[in-house]
C-alpha positions in Angstrom: -51.2 -31.9 -63.2 -49.7 -34.7 -65.2 -49.7 -38.3 -64.0 -45.9 -38.2 -63.9 -45.9 -35.3 -61.4 -48.6 -37.0 -59.3 -46.4 -40.1 -59.2 -43.5 -38.1 -57.9 -45.6 -36.6 -55.1 -47.0 -40.0 -54.2 -43.4 -41.4 -54.2 -42.3 -38.7 -51.8 -45.3 -39.1 -49.5 -44.9 -42.9 -49.3 -41.2 -43.5 -49.5 -39.7 -40.2 -48.3 -37.2 -40.4 -51.1 -36.7 -38.4 -54.3 -33.9 -37.9 -56.7 -32.5 -34.4 -57.3 -34.1 -34.4 -60.8 -37.5 -35.2 -59.3 -37.2 -32.4 -56.8 -36.3 -29.9 -59.5 -39.3 -31.1 -61.6 -41.6 -30.3 -58.6 -40.0 -26.9 -58.2 -40.4 -26.1 -61.9 -44.1 -26.7 -62.0 -46.5 -24.1 -60.6 -49.6 -26.2 -60.9 -48.7 -28.7 -58.2 -48.1 -26.5 -55.2 -51.5 -27.2 -53.7 -51.2 -31.0 -54.1 -47.6 -30.9 -52.8 -48.7 -28.9 -49.7 -51.6 -31.3 -49.0 -49.3 -34.3 -49.2 -46.8 -32.5 -46.8 -49.7 -31.8 -44.4 -50.7 -35.4 -44.4 -47.2 -36.6 -43.7 -46.9 -33.9 -40.9 -50.0 -35.2 -39.3 -49.0 -38.8 -39.5 -45.5 -38.4 -38.1 -45.6 -35.4 -35.7 -49.3 -35.0 -35.0 -51.5 -32.0 -34.7 -49.7 -30.2 -31.9 -47.8 -27.0 -32.7 -44.7 -26.4 -30.6 -44.0 -22.8 -29.6 -40.3 -21.8 -29.2 -39.8 -18.5 -27.4 -37.2 -16.5 -29.4 -34.8 -14.2 -27.4 -32.7 -12.1 -29.7 -30.1 -11.2 -27.2 -27.5 -9.3 -29.3 -27.4 -7.9 -32.8 -23.6 -7.5 -32.8 -22.0 -9.6 -35.5 -18.4 -10.0 -36.8 -19.6 -11.6 -40.1 -20.3 -9.7 -43.2 -23.0 -11.8 -45.0 -24.3 -9.9 -48.0 -28.0 -10.5 -47.3 -28.2 -9.8 -43.6 -29.0 -6.6 -41.8 -26.8 -7.5 -38.9 -23.7 -7.6 -41.1 -20.6 -6.1 -39.6 -20.3 -3.2 -42.1 -23.9 -2.0 -41.6 -23.4 1.4 -39.9 -27.2 2.2 -39.9 -28.1 -0.1 -37.1 -28.0 0.6 -33.3 -26.1 -2.3 -31.8 -27.0 -3.8 -28.4 -25.9 -6.5 -26.1 -28.3 -7.7 -23.4 -26.9 -8.3 -19.9 -27.1 -12.0 -18.8 -29.6 -11.1 -16.1 -31.9 -9.4 -18.6 -31.8 -12.5 -20.9 -32.7 -14.7 -17.9 -35.5 -12.4 -16.9 -37.0 -12.4 -20.4 -37.0 -16.2 -20.3 -38.4 -16.3 -16.8 -41.4 -14.1 -17.8 -42.0 -16.0 -21.0 -41.9 -19.3 -19.1 -44.9 -18.0 -17.1 -46.8 -17.8 -20.4 -46.3 -21.5 -20.9 -43.2 -21.6 -23.2 -41.3 -24.9 -22.9 -38.5 -24.1 -25.3 -36.3 -21.0 -25.8 -34.2 -20.1 -28.8 -31.3 -17.9 -27.8 -30.2 -16.1 -30.9 -27.5 -13.5 -31.6 -25.1 -12.3 -34.2 -21.9 -14.3 -34.6 -18.7 -13.5 -32.6 -17.4 -13.7 -29.1 -19.9 -11.2 -27.8 -20.2 -13.0 -24.5 -17.5 -14.9 -22.6 -17.8 -18.6 -22.3 -18.5 -18.1 -18.6 -21.3 -15.7 -19.3 -22.9 -18.1 -21.8 -22.7 -21.1 -19.5 -24.3 -19.0 -16.7 -27.1 -17.9 -19.0 -27.7 -21.5 -20.2 -27.6 -23.0 -16.7 -29.9 -20.4 -15.2 -32.6 -20.7 -17.9 -32.3 -24.5 -17.7 -33.6 -24.2 -14.1 -37.0 -23.2 -15.6 -37.4 -26.8 -16.8 -37.3 -25.9 -20.4 -35.4 -27.0 -23.6 -32.8 -24.6 -24.9 -31.8 -24.0 -28.5 -28.8 -21.9 -29.2 -28.4 -20.0 -32.4 -25.0 -18.2 -32.0 -23.0 -19.3 -35.0 -19.7 -21.0 -35.5 -17.8 -22.0 -32.4 -15.0 -24.3 -31.3 -15.7 -27.9 -30.5 -14.8 -27.2 -26.9 -17.4 -24.4 -26.7 -20.1 -26.6 -28.3 -19.3 -29.3 -25.7 -19.4 -26.8 -22.8 -22.8 -25.4 -23.9 -24.2 -28.9 -24.1 -22.9 -29.8 -20.6 -24.4 -26.6 -19.2 -27.9 -27.6 -20.5 -28.3 -26.6 -24.1 -30.4 -29.2 -26.0 -30.4 -28.0 -29.6 -28.3 -25.9 -31.9 -29.4 -24.0 -34.9 -26.8 -23.2 -37.5 -28.3 -22.3 -40.9 -26.2 -23.2 -44.0 -28.4 -20.7 -46.1 -27.1 -22.4 -49.3 -25.1 -25.6 -49.9 -23.9 -24.3 -53.3 -20.2 -23.7 -52.4 -19.6 -21.1 -55.1 -22.7 -19.1 -54.1 -21.9 -19.5 -50.4 -18.4 -18.0 -50.8 -19.8 -15.1 -52.8 -22.4 -14.2 -50.1 -20.2 -14.9 -47.1 -16.9 -13.0 -47.5 -14.2 -14.4 -45.2 -16.2 -17.4 -44.3 -15.6 -21.1 -45.1 -18.2 -23.4 -46.6 -16.3 -26.4 -45.2 -16.1 -24.9 -41.7 -19.9 -24.3 -41.7 -20.5 -28.0 -42.6 -17.9 -29.2 -40.1 -19.6 -27.2 -37.4 -22.9 -28.9 -38.2 -21.2 -32.3 -38.0 -19.6 -31.4 -34.7 -22.9 -30.2 -33.2 -24.5 -33.5 -34.3 -21.7 -35.6 -33.0 -22.1 -34.1 -29.5 -25.7 -35.0 -29.2 -27.5 -31.8 -30.0 -30.7 -31.8 -31.9 -29.3 -30.2 -34.9 -31.0 -27.4 -36.9 -30.1 -25.8 -40.1 -31.9 -24.2 -43.1 -31.7 -22.2 -46.2 -32.8 -18.9 -47.8 -35.0 -19.1 -50.9 -34.4 -16.7 -53.8 -30.9 -15.6 -53.3 -29.2 -14.0 -56.4 -27.9 -16.7 -58.8 -29.5 -19.5 -56.8 -30.8 -22.3 -59.0 -33.5 -24.8 -58.5 -30.8 -27.5 -58.7 -29.0 -25.9 -55.7 -32.2 -25.8 -53.7 -32.7 -29.5 -54.4 -29.2 -30.0 -53.2 -30.1 -28.1 -50.0 -32.9 -30.5 -49.2 -30.8 -33.6 -49.9 -28.1 -32.1 -47.7 -30.6 -31.8 -44.8 -31.5 -35.4 -45.2 -27.8 -36.5 -45.6 -26.7 -34.9 -42.3 -29.7 -36.1 -40.4 -31.0 -32.6 -39.5 -33.6 -32.6 -36.7 -34.9 -29.2 -37.5 -35.0 -27.3 -40.8 -36.0 -23.6 -41.2 -36.9 -22.4 -44.7 -37.6 -18.8 -45.5 -37.7 -16.4 -48.4 -34.8 -14.0 -49.0 -36.0 -10.5 -48.3 -33.6 -7.8 -49.5 -32.5 -5.3 -46.8 -31.7 -1.8 -47.9 -28.6 -1.7 -45.7 -26.9 -4.6 -47.5 -25.1 -5.1 -50.8 -28.2 -7.1 -52.0 -30.6 -4.2 -51.4 -31.7 -4.0 -55.1 -32.2 -7.7 -55.7 -35.7 -9.1 -56.3 -35.9 -11.4 -53.3 -37.5 -14.8 -52.9 -41.1 -15.9 -53.6 -43.5 -17.1 -51.0 -44.7 -20.0 -53.2 -41.2 -21.4 -53.9 -40.3 -21.1 -50.2 -43.5 -23.0 -49.4 -42.5 -25.8 -51.9 -39.1 -26.1 -50.4 -40.6 -26.5 -47.0 -43.2 -29.0 -48.2 -40.7 -31.2 -49.9 -38.4 -31.0 -46.8 -41.4 -32.4 -44.8 -42.0 -35.2 -47.3 -38.3 -36.3 -47.3 -37.7 -35.8 -43.6 -41.1 -36.8 -42.2 -40.5 -36.7 -38.4 -38.4 -33.5 -38.1 -39.4 -30.2 -36.6 -40.1 -27.5 -39.2 -41.0 -23.9 -38.2 -43.5 -21.7 -39.9 -41.0 -18.8 -40.2 -41.9 -15.1 -39.6 -40.3 -14.2 -43.0 -43.1 -16.2 -44.7 -45.7 -13.9 -43.0 -43.7 -10.8 -44.1 -44.5 -11.8 -47.7 -48.0 -13.2 -47.0 -50.3 -12.0 -44.2 -51.4 -15.6 -43.7 -48.0 -17.0 -44.2 -47.4 -18.8 -41.0 -50.9 -20.4 -41.0 -50.4 -21.5 -44.6 -47.0 -23.0 -43.7 -48.6 -24.9 -40.7 -51.0 -26.4 -43.2 -48.2 -27.3 -45.6 -45.8 -29.3 -43.4 -44.7 -27.0 -40.6 -45.3 -27.9 -36.9 -43.4 -25.2 -35.0 -43.8 -21.4 -34.5 -41.2 -19.2 -32.9 -42.9 -16.1 -31.3 -40.5 -13.4 -30.2 -40.3 -13.0 -26.4 -37.6 -10.3 -26.5 -39.0 -7.1 -24.9 -38.8 -3.4 -25.7 -36.9 -1.7 -28.5 -34.7 -4.8 -29.1 -37.5 -6.4 -31.1 -37.0 -3.7 -33.8 -33.2 -3.5 -33.6 -32.7 -7.2 -34.6 -33.1 -6.2 -38.2 -32.3 -9.2 -40.3 -34.7 -8.0 -43.0 -37.3 -5.3 -43.4 -41.0 -5.6 -42.7 -40.4 -7.9 -39.7 -43.8 -8.7 -38.2 -45.0 -8.1 -34.6 -42.2 -5.7 -33.6 -44.6 -3.6 -31.6 -46.3 -6.4 -29.8 -45.6 -7.6 -26.2 -44.6 -11.2 -25.6 -47.9 -11.8 -23.8 -49.9 -10.5 -26.8 -47.8 -12.6 -29.2 -48.5 -15.7 -27.1 -52.3 -15.0 -27.1 -52.4 -14.1 -30.8 -50.5 -17.1 -32.1 -52.5 -19.5 -29.9 -55.7 -18.1 -31.4 -54.4 -18.5 -34.9 -53.2 -22.1 -34.3 -56.6 -23.0 -32.8 -58.4 -21.4 -35.8 -57.0 -24.2 -38.1 -58.0 -27.0 -35.7 -54.5 -27.5 -34.2 -53.5 -27.3 -30.5 -50.5 -25.7 -28.8 -48.2 -28.4 -27.3 -47.4 -28.3 -23.6 -44.2 -30.3 -24.1 -40.6 -29.4 -25.1 -41.1 -30.8 -28.5 -38.1 -33.0 -29.0 -37.9 -34.9 -32.3 -39.5 -38.3 -32.0 -37.7 -40.2 -34.7 -39.7 -42.9 -36.5 -37.5 -45.8 -37.5 
């Protein structure tokens, strides 16, 4: 590794600032991954500690009105069995998972008005009674809906941008607006949510420059959570024959995100483990501090088919809790007993 590259990594670790050109330089060099990840791990330990926060993921509907080219839930996919969990079932899944020690739930679905506002407010308020934090991942909504969800008890909102490259975004998201996606993120932030977003790595025609822009965008909007994962082609989408993203590049994007946003929450995503059997552990040792085990029960774990090869679809929530705890402890880390809100370092 050249002294110039070492200086860039040192700058990122100590100042949490990099230029776009410096980020691209790190992306373009394959020899620095290990040093980059070590630096990200040191920053992670310094700013957010050694506890790993578990977020129980409830995938409560795979119905979606959007037609994103990379996603298995896309509207035009006829090869998927659609489902919509009843509110009481969602609340029951959360109640059971709460008994396993989860302090945060991520309620995730396809986009669209699958549930009425009244149903969503009921689900949120009932789960909030479990004394947990609630993250919503339900897509683009009106400002009034975001406000209502917050008042009912939602704490965080996850809305992935996937790519900040406007031209690429429009190609991959027919009928959607890049500006509206960004405006929704700003609205979420404005109303006091911990704001989460993220990007896919390895999309067709994505450049290293646009990935650098993604990271700088996360910093610019003051993201509290950032999820980074490789693009994995789904056979039921228009991108079925594309190459897909690499584990190493996804790891680099995640590590640089940690270096530039030192105190945020970063999940070790399941997509990382789909490409590498030790993917989540490697991610936890490269800047990540969150894991999102699936606490959805039954066939629905398999029916939420964002991408192929999804891990743990045949496991029970209880087994997932035990398994991930063992893995976390195997690398000398502990499972947090708190809700895991961002503790911003000024």
